[in-house]
Each structure stands twice: as structure tokens, then as C-alpha cells.
C-alpha positions as CSV (number, residue, x, y, z in Angstrom):
1,M,-12.6,22.1,10.3
2,T,-14.5,20.6,7.3
3,A,-15.9,17.1,7.6
4,T,-14.1,14.3,5.9
5,P,-16.2,12.7,3.2
6,P,-17.0,9.0,3.6
7,V,-14.4,6.7,2.2
8,R,-15.6,4.6,-0.7
9,P,-13.4,2.2,-2.6
10,H,-13.0,3.5,-6.1
11,S,-14.0,1.4,-9.0
12,P,-10.7,1.1,-10.8
13,P,-10.8,4.0,-13.3
14,V,-10.0,3.4,-16.9
15,S,-7.3,6.0,-16.6
16,L,-4.8,6.7,-19.3
17,G,-1.8,5.4,-17.3
18,G,0.1,8.7,-16.8
19,K,-0.2,9.6,-20.5
20,V,-0.7,13.0,-22.2
21,V,-3.3,12.9,-25.0
22,A,-5.5,15.6,-26.6
23,A,-9.2,15.1,-27.4
24,G,-11.3,16.3,-30.4
25,A,-14.5,18.1,-31.2
26,A,-16.8,15.4,-29.7
27,T,-15.2,15.6,-26.3
28,R,-15.1,19.4,-26.4
29,A,-18.9,19.5,-27.1
30,A,-19.7,17.0,-24.3
31,L,-17.7,19.0,-21.8
32,A,-19.2,22.3,-22.9
33,Q,-22.6,20.8,-22.3
34,A,-21.7,19.4,-18.9
35,L,-20.1,22.7,-17.7
36,G,-23.1,24.8,-18.9
37,I,-21.3,26.8,-21.4
38,A,-22.6,25.3,-24.7
39,G,-24.7,27.2,-27.2
40,A,-24.2,30.1,-29.6
41,R,-25.2,32.7,-27.1
42,S,-22.7,31.6,-24.5
43,P,-19.8,34.1,-24.1
44,Y,-17.5,31.1,-23.4
45,R,-16.3,28.2,-25.4
46,V,-14.3,25.0,-24.9
47,E,-11.2,25.4,-27.0
48,A,-9.2,22.4,-26.0
49,V,-9.4,19.2,-23.9
50,A,-6.6,16.8,-23.0
51,W,-5.9,14.1,-20.5
52,I,-2.6,15.1,-18.7
53,D,-1.0,12.5,-16.3
54,H,-3.9,12.0,-13.9
55,A,-6.5,14.7,-14.7
56,L,-8.6,16.1,-17.5
57,E,-7.7,19.7,-18.5
58,V,-10.3,21.9,-20.2
59,S,-9.3,25.2,-21.8
60,I,-12.2,27.7,-21.8
61,G,-12.0,30.7,-24.1
62,V,-13.1,34.0,-22.3
63,G,-13.1,36.5,-25.1
64,S,-9.9,38.5,-25.4
65,R,-8.5,37.3,-22.1
66,Q,-6.2,34.4,-21.4
67,P,-8.1,31.1,-21.6
68,A,-9.2,29.7,-18.2
69,V,-8.1,26.1,-17.6
70,L,-10.4,23.8,-15.7
71,L,-9.1,20.5,-14.1
72,I,-11.2,17.5,-13.4
73,E,-9.6,14.7,-11.3
74,A,-10.5,12.0,-8.8
75,R,-11.7,13.2,-5.5
76,T,-9.7,12.2,-2.4
77,A,-10.2,12.8,1.3
78,E,-7.9,15.8,1.0
79,S,-9.5,17.4,-2.1
80,K,-10.4,21.1,-2.2
81,G,-12.1,22.5,-5.3
82,L,-14.8,24.6,-6.9
83,V,-17.1,21.5,-7.2
84,L,-16.7,18.3,-5.1
85,T,-18.9,15.4,-6.2
86,D,-18.8,11.9,-4.8
87,H,-16.1,11.0,-7.3
88,L,-14.6,14.1,-8.8
89,N,-12.8,17.3,-7.9
90,V,-13.4,20.2,-10.3
91,Y,-11.4,23.3,-10.0
92,F,-9.8,26.1,-12.0
93,R,-6.1,26.7,-12.4
94,G,-5.1,30.2,-11.3
95,T,-7.1,33.0,-9.6
96,A,-7.8,35.7,-12.2
97,L,-11.1,34.4,-13.5
98,P,-14.4,36.0,-14.6
99,R,-16.9,35.6,-11.8
100,P,-19.8,34.8,-14.1
101,L,-17.8,31.9,-15.6
102,V,-17.0,30.6,-12.1
103,S,-20.6,30.9,-11.0
104,R,-21.9,29.2,-14.2
105,V,-19.5,26.3,-14.0
106,S,-20.0,25.7,-10.3
107,T,-23.8,25.6,-10.8
108,Y,-23.9,23.3,-13.8
109,A,-20.9,21.1,-13.0
110,A,-22.3,20.3,-9.5
111,R,-25.5,19.1,-11.2
112,N,-24.3,17.6,-14.5
113,L,-21.2,15.8,-13.2
114,A,-22.8,14.5,-10.0
115,D,-22.7,10.9,-11.2
116,W,-19.6,11.1,-13.3
117,T,-16.5,9.1,-12.5
118,L,-13.1,8.9,-14.1
119,D,-14.4,5.7,-15.8
120,R,-17.0,7.8,-17.5
121,I,-14.5,10.5,-18.5
122,T,-12.0,8.1,-20.0
123,Q,-14.9,6.2,-21.7
124,L,-15.8,9.6,-23.3
125,L,-12.3,10.0,-24.4
126,S,-12.0,6.5,-25.8
127,E,-15.0,7.0,-28.0
128,D,-13.6,10.3,-29.5
129,P,-12.5,9.5,-33.1
130,E,-10.0,12.4,-32.9
131,L,-8.3,11.3,-29.7
132,G,-4.6,11.8,-30.0
133,A,-4.8,13.1,-33.6
134,A,-1.8,15.0,-34.9
135,G,-2.3,18.8,-34.3
136,A,-5.1,18.4,-31.8
137,A,-5.3,21.5,-29.6
138,M,-3.8,21.2,-26.1
139,P,-4.8,23.4,-23.2
140,P,-2.1,26.0,-22.4
141,A,0.6,25.2,-19.9
142,A,0.5,26.7,-16.4
143,D,1.5,30.3,-16.2
144,D,5.0,30.0,-14.8
145,S,5.2,33.7,-14.1
146,Q,3.0,33.1,-11.0
147,R,4.8,29.9,-10.0
148,P,7.3,30.2,-7.1
149,Q,10.7,29.6,-8.5
150,S,13.7,27.8,-7.1
151,L,17.4,28.0,-7.8
152,L,17.0,25.2,-10.3
153,D,14.8,27.5,-12.4
154,T,17.1,30.6,-12.4
155,W,19.8,32.1,-10.2
156,G,18.0,35.4,-10.5
157,A,14.6,34.3,-9.1
158,G,13.4,37.3,-7.1
159,D,11.8,35.3,-4.3
160,S,14.0,32.2,-4.0
161,Y,15.3,33.6,-0.7
162,A,11.9,32.5,0.7
163,D,12.0,28.9,-0.8
164,F,12.0,26.5,2.2
165,F,10.3,23.6,0.3
166,A,13.0,23.0,-2.4
167,T,10.3,22.6,-5.1
168,G,12.6,22.5,-8.0
169,E,15.0,20.1,-6.4
170,I,12.2,17.7,-5.4
171,A,10.7,17.8,-9.0
172,R,14.1,17.1,-10.6
173,S,14.9,14.2,-8.2
174,Q,11.5,12.6,-8.2
175,L,12.9,9.4,-9.9
176,D,15.3,9.0,-7.0
177,S,12.4,8.5,-4.7
178,I,11.6,5.2,-6.4
179,F,13.8,2.2,-5.4
180,S,14.1,0.3,-8.6
181,S,17.8,-0.8,-8.7
182,K,16.7,-4.5,-8.8
183,L,14.9,-3.9,-12.1
184,F,17.5,-2.2,-14.2
185,R,21.1,-1.9,-15.4
186,Y,21.8,1.8,-16.0
187,V,23.4,3.6,-18.9
188,Q,23.9,7.4,-18.6
189,H,24.8,9.6,-21.5
190,C,26.6,12.5,-19.8
191,D,29.8,14.3,-19.0
192,A,31.7,13.4,-15.8
193,E,30.4,16.5,-13.9
194,C,26.8,15.3,-14.3
195,L,27.5,12.4,-11.9
196,Q,28.6,14.8,-9.2
197,V,25.2,16.5,-8.7
198,N,24.9,14.6,-5.4
199,P,27.9,13.8,-3.2
200,H,29.2,10.2,-3.4
201,N,31.6,8.4,-1.1
202,V,32.3,4.9,0.2
203,I,29.7,5.6,2.9
204,P,26.3,7.4,2.7
205,T,26.7,11.1,2.8
206,V,24.1,13.9,3.1
207,T,22.8,15.8,0.2
208,L,22.2,19.5,0.1
209,V,18.4,18.8,0.2
210,N,16.5,17.1,3.0
211,F,14.6,14.8,0.6
212,P,11.5,13.4,2.2
213,W,12.3,9.9,1.1
214,D,15.7,9.9,2.7
215,D,15.9,7.8,5.9
216,R,19.0,9.6,7.2
217,L,17.2,10.6,10.4
218,R,14.7,7.8,10.8
219,R,17.3,5.1,10.1
220,P,20.7,6.7,10.3
221,F,22.7,3.5,10.2
222,G,20.6,1.6,7.8
223,P,21.6,0.4,4.2
224,V,21.2,2.7,1.3
225,P,18.2,1.4,-0.8
226,Q,19.7,2.3,-4.2
227,E,23.0,0.5,-3.7
228,A,24.1,-1.3,-6.8
229,G,25.4,-4.2,-4.7
230,G,29.0,-4.1,-6.0
231,D,28.1,-4.9,-9.6
232,A,30.6,-3.1,-11.8
233,D,28.2,-3.1,-14.7
234,A,25.2,-1.8,-12.8
235,M,26.0,1.7,-14.1
236,V,28.0,2.6,-17.2
237,T,28.4,6.1,-18.7
238,T,29.6,7.7,-21.9
239,D,31.8,10.1,-20.0
240,L,31.6,12.9,-22.6
241,T,34.8,15.0,-23.0
242,E,35.1,18.6,-24.2
243,D,35.9,17.4,-27.7
244,D,32.8,15.2,-27.7
245,V,30.6,18.1,-26.8
246,I,32.1,20.4,-29.5
247,F,32.4,17.9,-32.4
248,G,29.9,15.3,-31.4
249,N,30.7,11.6,-30.9
250,P,27.8,9.3,-31.7
251,D,30.1,6.4,-32.0
252,K,31.0,6.6,-28.3
253,L,27.3,6.2,-27.4
254,R,26.9,3.3,-29.8
255,R,29.9,1.5,-28.2
256,V,28.6,2.0,-24.7
257,L,25.2,0.7,-25.7
258,D,26.6,-2.3,-27.5
259,Y,28.7,-3.1,-24.4
260,A,25.6,-2.8,-22.1
261,V,23.4,-5.1,-24.1
262,S,26.3,-7.6,-24.6
263,R,26.9,-8.3,-20.9
264,P,25.6,-11.5,-19.4
265,D,22.2,-11.0,-17.9
266,P,20.9,-14.0,-16.0
267,A,18.3,-11.9,-14.2
268,E,17.0,-10.5,-17.5
269,L,17.1,-6.9,-16.2
270,A,16.0,-4.1,-18.5
271,I,18.4,-1.3,-19.4
272,F,17.5,2.1,-18.1
273,F,19.0,4.7,-20.4
274,S,19.2,8.3,-19.1
275,N,19.9,11.1,-21.6
276,T,21.1,14.2,-19.7
277,C,21.3,17.9,-20.3
278,V,24.6,18.2,-22.4
279,P,23.6,15.7,-25.2
280,A,20.2,17.4,-25.4
281,V,21.8,20.9,-25.7
282,I,24.3,19.9,-28.4
283,G,21.5,18.2,-30.4
284,D,22.7,14.5,-30.4
285,D,20.1,12.2,-32.1
286,V,20.1,9.9,-29.2
287,E,16.7,8.4,-29.2
288,S,16.9,6.9,-32.7
289,L,20.2,5.3,-31.9
290,V,18.7,3.8,-28.7
291,R,15.8,2.4,-30.8
292,Q,18.3,0.8,-33.3
293,V,20.2,-0.9,-30.5
294,Q,17.0,-2.1,-28.9
295,K,15.7,-3.5,-32.1
296,R,19.0,-5.2,-33.0
297,S,19.6,-6.7,-29.5
298,G,16.0,-7.5,-28.5
299,R,16.8,-6.1,-25.0
300,R,14.2,-3.9,-23.2
301,I,15.6,-0.3,-23.0
302,F,13.7,2.4,-21.0
303,Y,14.5,5.9,-22.4
304,L,14.6,8.9,-20.0
305,T,15.3,12.5,-20.8
306,V,15.8,15.4,-18.3
307,T,12.2,16.5,-18.5
308,P,9.8,15.6,-15.7
309,R,7.2,14.5,-18.3
310,S,9.5,11.7,-19.5
311,M,9.5,10.2,-16.0
312,T,5.8,9.4,-16.1
313,T,6.1,6.3,-18.4
314,V,9.3,4.7,-17.1
315,F,7.4,1.9,-15.2
316,E,4.3,1.7,-17.5
317,D,5.1,-1.8,-18.9
318,L,5.5,-3.2,-15.4
319,L,2.6,-1.4,-13.6
320,V,0.2,-1.7,-16.5
321,K,1.0,-4.5,-18.9
322,R,2.5,-7.0,-16.5
323,R,0.0,-6.2,-13.8
324,L,-3.0,-6.7,-16.2
325,A,-1.5,-10.0,-17.3
326,A,-1.2,-11.1,-13.6
327,E,-4.8,-10.1,-12.9
328,K,-6.0,-12.1,-15.9
329,N,-4.4,-15.2,-14.6
330,A,-5.0,-14.7,-10.9
331,G,-7.5,-16.6,-8.8
332,P,-9.9,-15.0,-6.3
333,A,-8.6,-12.3,-4.0
334,Q,-8.2,-12.9,-0.3
335,P,-11.2,-11.1,1.3
336,N,-9.3,-9.4,4.1
337,A,-6.0,-8.8,2.4
338,I,-4.8,-5.4,1.2
339,N,-1.9,-4.0,-0.7
340,L,-0.2,-0.9,0.8
341,I,0.7,1.5,-2.1
342,G,3.2,4.3,-1.2
343,F,4.3,3.0,2.2
344,P,8.1,2.6,2.4
345,A,9.9,-0.4,4.0
346,S,10.4,1.0,7.5
347,R,9.9,0.2,11.2
348,A,6.8,2.5,11.2
349,V,5.1,0.6,8.3
350,D,6.0,-2.7,10.0
351,E,4.1,-1.4,13.0
352,L,1.2,-0.4,10.9
353,A,1.1,-3.9,9.4
354,A,1.0,-5.3,12.9
355,L,-1.9,-3.0,13.8
356,L,-3.8,-4.3,10.8
357,E,-3.1,-7.9,11.8
358,L,-4.7,-7.1,15.2
359,A,-7.8,-6.1,13.2
360,D,-7.6,-9.3,11.2
361,I,-6.5,-7.5,8.1
362,T,-3.5,-8.9,6.2
363,V,-0.9,-7.0,4.2
364,N,-0.4,-8.8,0.9
365,V,2.1,-6.6,-0.9
366,R,3.8,-3.2,-0.3
367,L,4.6,-1.4,-3.5
368,L,6.2,2.1,-3.9
369,P,8.7,3.4,-3.3
370,E,10.2,-0.1,-3.9
371,I,9.1,-1.7,-7.2
372,L,9.7,-5.4,-7.7
373,T,8.5,-7.6,-10.4
374,E,7.4,-10.3,-8.0
375,S,5.4,-7.8,-6.0
376,V,3.5,-6.7,-9.1
377,D,2.7,-10.3,-9.9
378,R,1.2,-10.8,-6.4
379,L,-1.0,-7.6,-6.4
380,P,-4.2,-9.4,-7.5
381,Q,-4.2,-11.6,-4.4
382,A,-5.5,-8.7,-2.3
383,A,-9.1,-7.4,-2.2
384,L,-8.2,-3.7,-1.9
385,N,-5.4,-1.3,-2.7
386,V,-4.8,1.2,0.1
387,V,-3.0,4.2,-1.5
388,C,-1.1,6.8,0.6
389,E,-1.8,10.2,-1.0
390,N,1.4,11.5,-2.5
391,R,1.2,13.7,-5.6
392,T,4.8,12.9,-6.6
393,W,3.7,9.3,-7.3
394,K,0.2,10.1,-8.7
395,H,1.1,9.0,-12.2
396,L,2.3,5.7,-10.9
397,V,-0.9,5.1,-9.0
398,D,-2.8,6.0,-12.2
399,Q,-0.9,3.3,-14.0
400,L,-1.4,0.8,-11.1
401,T,-5.2,1.3,-11.1
402,F,-5.6,1.4,-14.9
403,E,-8.4,-1.1,-15.8
404,S,-7.6,-3.0,-12.6
405,R,-10.0,-5.5,-11.1
406,T,-8.8,-4.4,-7.6
407,P,-10.7,-1.5,-6.1
408,Y,-8.7,1.2,-4.2
409,V,-9.0,3.9,-1.6
410,T,-6.7,6.9,-1.4
411,L,-6.4,7.8,2.3
412,G,-4.7,10.5,4.3
413,A,-1.4,9.2,5.6
414,P,-1.5,7.9,9.3
415,F,0.6,10.6,10.9
416,G,-0.3,11.2,14.6
417,F,-2.6,9.2,16.8
418,E,-6.0,10.5,15.5
419,R,-5.1,10.1,11.8
420,T,-3.7,6.6,12.4
421,R,-7.0,5.6,14.1
422,A,-9.0,7.1,11.2
423,W,-6.8,5.3,8.7
424,L,-7.5,2.0,10.3
425,R,-11.2,2.7,10.5
426,D,-11.4,3.7,6.9
427,I,-9.6,0.6,5.7
428,A,-11.9,-1.6,7.8
429,E,-15.0,0.2,6.5
430,A,-13.8,-0.3,2.9
431,L,-13.4,-4.0,3.5
432,S,-16.7,-4.2,5.5
433,H,-14.6,-5.8,8.2
434,E,-15.0,-3.7,11.4
435,A,-15.4,-6.4,14.1
436,H,-12.0,-6.0,15.8
437,L,-11.3,-2.3,15.4
438,E,-11.5,-1.1,19.0
439,R,-9.6,-4.0,20.5
440,A,-6.9,-3.7,17.8
441,W,-6.5,0.1,18.5
442,R,-6.4,-0.3,22.3
443,E,-3.7,-3.0,22.0
444,H,-1.7,-0.9,19.5
445,V,-1.5,2.2,21.7
446,S,-1.5,0.5,25.1
447,G,2.3,1.0,25.4
448,Q,2.4,4.4,23.7
449,Q,-0.4,6.5,25.2
450,A,1.4,7.6,28.4
451,A,4.5,8.6,26.6
452,W,2.4,10.4,24.0
453,E,0.5,12.5,26.5
454,S,3.7,13.3,28.5
455,L,5.5,14.5,25.3
456,R,2.5,16.5,24.2
457,A,2.5,18.3,27.6
458,R,6.2,19.2,27.0
459,A,5.5,20.4,23.4
460,S,2.7,22.7,24.6
461,S,5.4,25.1,25.9
462,R,7.3,25.0,22.5
463,R,6.6,26.7,19.2
464,V,7.7,25.7,15.7
465,G,7.6,27.8,12.5
466,L,6.8,27.4,8.8
467,V,7.8,29.8,6.0
468,V,5.8,29.8,2.8
469,R,5.5,32.0,-0.3
470,E,2.0,33.3,-1.1
471,A,1.5,30.8,-3.9
472,E,2.8,28.0,-1.7
473,T,0.2,27.9,1.1
474,Y,-1.1,24.7,-0.3
475,F,2.0,23.0,1.1
476,L,0.4,23.6,4.5
477,T,-3.1,22.5,3.6
478,T,-2.5,19.7,1.1
479,P,-0.7,16.7,2.6
480,G,-0.3,15.1,-0.8
481,V,2.4,17.6,-1.7
482,T,4.3,17.1,1.6
483,W,4.7,13.3,1.4
484,G,1.4,12.7,3.2
485,V,2.4,14.7,6.3
486,P,-0.5,17.0,7.3
487,L,1.9,19.6,8.7
488,L,-0.6,21.9,10.4
489,G,-2.8,19.2,11.8
490,V,-0.1,16.9,13.1
491,L,2.0,19.7,14.7
492,E,-1.1,21.0,16.5
493,E,-2.1,17.5,17.6
494,M,1.4,17.1,19.1
495,G,0.8,20.2,21.2
496,F,3.1,22.7,19.5
497,G,2.2,26.3,18.8
498,V,2.7,27.1,15.1
499,D,4.0,30.4,13.7
500,I,3.6,30.8,9.9
501,L,5.6,33.4,8.1
502,M,4.1,34.2,4.6
503,K,5.7,36.1,1.8
504,V,3.0,38.6,0.6
505,D,2.7,39.9,-3.0
506,D,-1.0,40.8,-3.1
507,K,-2.7,41.9,0.1
508,K,-6.2,40.6,-0.8
509,T,-4.8,37.1,-1.8
510,A,-2.6,37.1,1.3
511,N,-5.6,37.8,3.6
512,E,-7.6,35.0,2.0
513,N,-4.7,32.6,2.3
514,A,-4.2,33.6,6.0
515,R,-7.9,32.9,6.6
516,Q,-7.6,29.5,5.1
517,L,-4.6,28.7,7.2
518,R,-6.3,29.7,10.4
519,D,-9.4,27.7,9.5
520,A,-7.2,24.6,9.1
521,F,-6.4,24.7,12.9
522,T,-8.7,23.3,15.5
523,H,-7.5,26.0,18.0
524,P,-6.4,28.9,15.8
525,D,-5.9,31.2,18.8
526,R,-2.8,29.3,19.7
527,H,-1.1,29.9,16.3
528,T,0.0,33.0,14.3
529,V,0.3,34.0,10.7
530,R,2.6,37.0,9.9
531,A,3.6,38.5,6.6
532,F,6.9,39.7,5.1
533,D,7.7,41.1,1.6
534,S,11.5,41.2,1.4
535,F,14.5,39.2,2.4
536,A,15.5,41.7,5.0
537,F,12.0,41.5,6.5
538,L,12.1,37.7,6.5
539,R,15.4,37.8,8.4
540,H,13.9,40.2,10.9
541,R,10.8,38.0,11.3
542,L,13.0,34.9,11.9
543,R,15.2,36.7,14.5
544,K,12.2,38.0,16.4
545,S,10.1,34.8,16.2
546,T,9.6,32.9,19.5
547,S,9.7,29.6,17.6
548,D,12.5,27.2,18.6
549,A,12.8,25.6,15.1
550,F,11.5,26.1,11.5
551,L,10.9,23.6,8.8
552,S,13.3,23.6,5.9
553,Y,14.1,21.2,3.1
554,Q,17.5,22.9,2.7
555,F,20.4,21.3,4.5
556,F,22.8,23.8,6.3
557,D,20.1,26.5,6.1
558,W,22.0,29.6,7.2
559,R,18.8,31.7,7.1
560,L,17.7,29.8,10.2
561,S,21.1,29.3,11.9
562,E,22.0,33.0,11.8
563,A,18.6,33.7,13.4
564,G,19.3,31.3,16.3
565,K,16.8,28.8,15.1
566,A,17.2,25.0,14.7
567,A,15.8,23.2,11.6
568,F,13.5,20.2,11.1
569,S,12.2,18.5,7.9
570,L,9.9,15.8,6.8
571,Q,12.6,13.3,7.6
572,H,11.7,13.7,11.3
573,F,8.2,12.4,10.8
574,E,7.1,8.7,11.0
575,M,3.7,7.1,10.5
576,G,1.6,5.3,13.1
577,A,1.2,5.7,16.9
578,P,4.7,4.5,17.9
579,G,6.1,6.5,15.0
580,A,4.2,9.6,16.3
581,V,5.9,9.2,19.7
582,R,9.3,8.9,18.0
583,T,8.5,12.0,15.8
584,L,7.6,14.1,18.8
585,E,10.7,13.0,20.7
586,R,12.8,14.1,17.7
587,L,11.1,17.4,17.3
588,L,11.4,18.2,21.0
589,G,15.1,17.3,20.7
590,V,15.4,19.8,17.8
591,C,13.6,22.5,19.8
592,G,15.8,21.9,22.8
593,T,19.0,22.3,20.9
594,E,20.8,25.3,22.4
595,F,23.6,25.7,20.0
596,Y,21.9,28.0,17.5
597,R,20.3,30.1,20.2
598,R,23.6,30.6,21.9
599,Y,25.8,31.1,18.9
600,G,23.5,32.5,16.2
601,K,25.1,35.9,16.2
602,Y,28.4,34.2,15.2
603,L,26.8,32.5,12.3
604,A,25.6,35.6,10.6
605,R,25.8,35.9,6.8
606,S,25.7,38.6,4.2
607,T,22.7,38.9,1.9
608,E,24.6,36.8,-0.6
609,G,25.2,34.1,2.0
610,L,28.9,34.9,2.7
611,R,30.2,34.4,6.2
612,L,30.6,37.6,8.2
613,D,33.3,38.3,10.8
614,P,31.9,37.6,14.3
615,P,30.8,40.7,16.2
616,T,33.2,42.2,18.7
617,E,32.2,41.3,22.2
618,T,32.1,43.8,25.0
619,A,33.4,42.8,28.4
620,E,29.8,42.6,29.6
621,E,28.8,40.3,26.7
622,G,31.8,38.2,27.2
623,S,31.1,37.6,30.9
624,A,27.5,36.7,30.1
């Protein structure tokens, strides 16, 4: 296990607030020098530099080969990269890179970027006279041919049978993870079918994906956060017909927008306008019409398309402009007060707040996933922002820390006993307020320790499984992409044996990935990593596995049920020590479910997922 770097509050970086902007020749020259590839005799050259969302991307020409793309981003406790400085993580995208280039960059970047911060990088960009100029070169996009695909990408994806993390669905639905219904009235430009992507009813119903932000298991009878509260005008749609799609009907959109801006609005809510797939495909000039109505009415209208990139700036006015105004007018911060960023309203987070209170640390505001105007206004009252690492919300954190007077720390999420204790310690160290730590921790776990140890002893006789594709092993080693849950670490701490099934495309890469996975465990001899290279082999591995349950983001996952395996997801996990006890109780309940073990053979499917007739039982089987 690698040592965790010391936690330092970041000076608030002058980030670019989730924006995408290309730099010019001055920035390219400065980066070439810093990376050790400047000069006429160098076989490499910096071809393009751009700030993209939360990181600097640098495209490096390597002769006739595809350019290599280097990323420079803020270092966190979970960072893994080619070069790790006190403040930055420097790494290449992809694996097919010339070794001399990697060696040169690692040598020079470690030395030349040692004192660099995101502040310095964005200052470099701000001084570039060509920043954002029309036609400025952009680094090439990621090579999608090597990216694992989902059923949202294509129905013909060759390896979607091994997708257990629903990557496409999570990306498409990321905006649903933010609870902002108190900020907006919604207008959706769509056909009726677009509203049926998720099931709707008079009561909450399950979706086809186990979204990490869904509290269906943690709070099964709780309210739905996104409810519109019975307001008939909270959502209006254009309800496009077949004729509208064929002939176009811009007048319908204009009437709906005029209706939306004309309604009484005592709360002064902004309008959230969502332009969906069908209008985009048929070529409606939607954005100019939205701008016209916005200018005529004076109402704030946020415009969203179906692309993930458009989601990055939805909350920029609130998280950047309004927050900066609040900071400008705010008094001194409370010295032992913090803001929790990325911690949902839940019993577990209430318990974490109580733990902090025992250590004489006060929670001022919780922001994300819920976003409220009054919460943004109160942010400057705290001395520190404590950010839960979650890559889905990285652009929002960038906006929140843009030119902020409040320092921040990005910490591993407090899942399990040891990580919760480390989380408390790191916050206290960042505040230089460590006097009551041990007493607070003892009091917090005093009623939990016995149950935790008893449950761990039971879990030691159980095994759980994880399935990944070769290019997805970072899901098991990078908690930021699994909603902060350190899957390998917390499952091991709970006492489970872990079986990893990995789809293999390249033997050399697979061996390296398997080594990294084993290195991530404290006791690797208790866990296994096995390969498969086809759907048939995966099904064989699942049937033969001794694991009681496997992780899957897919609801009704017949790949598991036909193999006699139960399923769990991130919805089973809770933060904090009491939350860890409840998580372990849930997982043991899943592992102890006999239904699939007993009836798995009757749940068999064809390769296409069609139900098969149950096998004919012999007299001996029937009597058993």
C-alpha cells in the first residue's frame, strides 16, 4: 500500500470554472520548456494546449505517430500519475507512448513543475494574448476506440456484455444527481417518448440503473428529492408530434417559452431549458429563439443540450458569480467552521456532523448534491471547504473554488472505520485544531465497535465479486469514479474475500492491471483476479465463482441471477462508522439470500437475454 500524502488545504485555484478554452503560442512555449521538450533538436513539440473542465491538456507531437496527450490537474489523496508534485498530478492519456518521451517528461516535469500550482497554470493562461482565439488549436479528443462502450453508445458494442458499471447511463444522467428543483422552472423541448426514459408513477419506482445517488436502499420510504411539489408549471414541454418533427414547428416552441416566462414567479426562479435529441437531429434553430425570449422577457434562462459538455456551465452563475459576490461582502470566517461539499442530506452525514461537533468542529453549510441559493450565500462563513472526491462533480467543485477566499481540501470519502477516522484527522489537521480528536473518535464508535467486529467476523467467511473490463480497472482503484467508495479497501476492511473477474484483451496490459489490483489490497492472498475473454467464458466464471454476490449497476441483472448470484451496488454503502455497520449488515443480508443459489438454474437466459424454458428435473433432483 502506498503512503497517503499529507493533506494541505489548497490555496483556492484561479481555475476556469469548468470552461473549455484553447491557449496560444506563449503557453505552448512555456509548457514545452517545463516538460523538457523545447528546442530545435527535440524530436517532440507541443502542438496544442487547452484548459478542459478541470485540467490542462497538452498535445505533444511525436513524428508521424498519433499525438500524445498530457494532462495536468490538481493532486488529491487518491491521485496516481507519471509525476506527483505537492500540488499537481501529471500523466499521459493512453498507453501506446514512446518510452523516451515518457522518460524525458517524467524527469523534467518532476523538477520544473515542483513548485507549480493550478494558480500558476491559470495565471500563465490568463497572460496568454491568444487565449480563446478563434481557430486556436485544441488537443485531440480521447481515442474512443479504446474506451469501454455501453448500450447507450451502440447496440453493437462488442464488450457491453461485460459492462457492470453502466458508464454511459451514469454520464447521461449526471445532471439528475444534482438536486436543484428549488432553483428552476423547467421547459423541455421534446417528443412525448423522451419523458419516458425513466419510469414515472404516483409513487417512486425503480429505474433500470442502480444510480449511486439514489436512496432507494439507504432510505427506502423517504421523499423523492426532485419532486416538483405539486406545481403544475414546474415542468412544461413542447410535446412534439410526428408532423412537428417532419415539417418543423418553431412557433410551438415560441408559445411554450412565452407561456413559461409569463407565469407568476414570486420566488424569482430561473428557467431551465432542456433541448433534447429530436430537435437537435431535425436542425431546429433553438438557441437563438431562447436568446430572443430571454432578452425580451428579462428572465434568466439556462440552456442545456444533450451533450455532457453543456452540463458543465449550468450552475456557473450561482457557484461563481453569486458566491464571489457573497465572499466580497462577508465578514470574517468562523475559525472552526467547515463546509461539506459533496455530502448528501442523509442519516450518515448527520452522524458525521455529530462526530465533527464532538471534535469542536462546526458544519456551516452542506452543498452538493443539493444546491440552494441561501447555502451559496452562507459559504464564506466557514474557514475551510471539505470536498468529497467525486469526479462526476469535479467541474462544479472547480467553479466553487474559482478565485475563492476559502481554502479547501479534497479528501477520500469516510467509508469504513479507518477511513472515517483518517477523514476526521485530516480535517482537524487542516484547521490546526486537533485537541479533541481521540475523545471524539472514542465517543463516536463506542456504541458501534462491538457490532462492527462481530459483523466482520461473519463477513470473513463470505466472498463478494467485481467484474471489470481491462480498461475499467480504475473503477476499483480510483474512488472518485465510484462516488467516493474505495471498493477494494472497504470490502477488505469489512472482512470479505474479493474475487475480481477481468475481461482481457491484451495479455501484457492485463498482467499489469492484475498486479496493480493485487497491490491495492493489504492481504492480497485472500483475494483473486481471474480473466475472461468472451461472454460464454464470463458466464462460466460467474457460475463457478464461490462469491455469494457481485456488484452491478444494472437492475434485474440476469447475468448474475442465472449464475445463482445475488447483486449489490453503491446504494448499499453509507459513510461514517454507524454507516459502515449498516453497510456491512446490508451486504451480509445480500450474501445470505438463498433465492438465487436455489433457483438460478430456472432463471437461465439465452445469449440475447431471452428467458429459457426451465430444465426438466429428474426424480432425484426433484426430491433434493
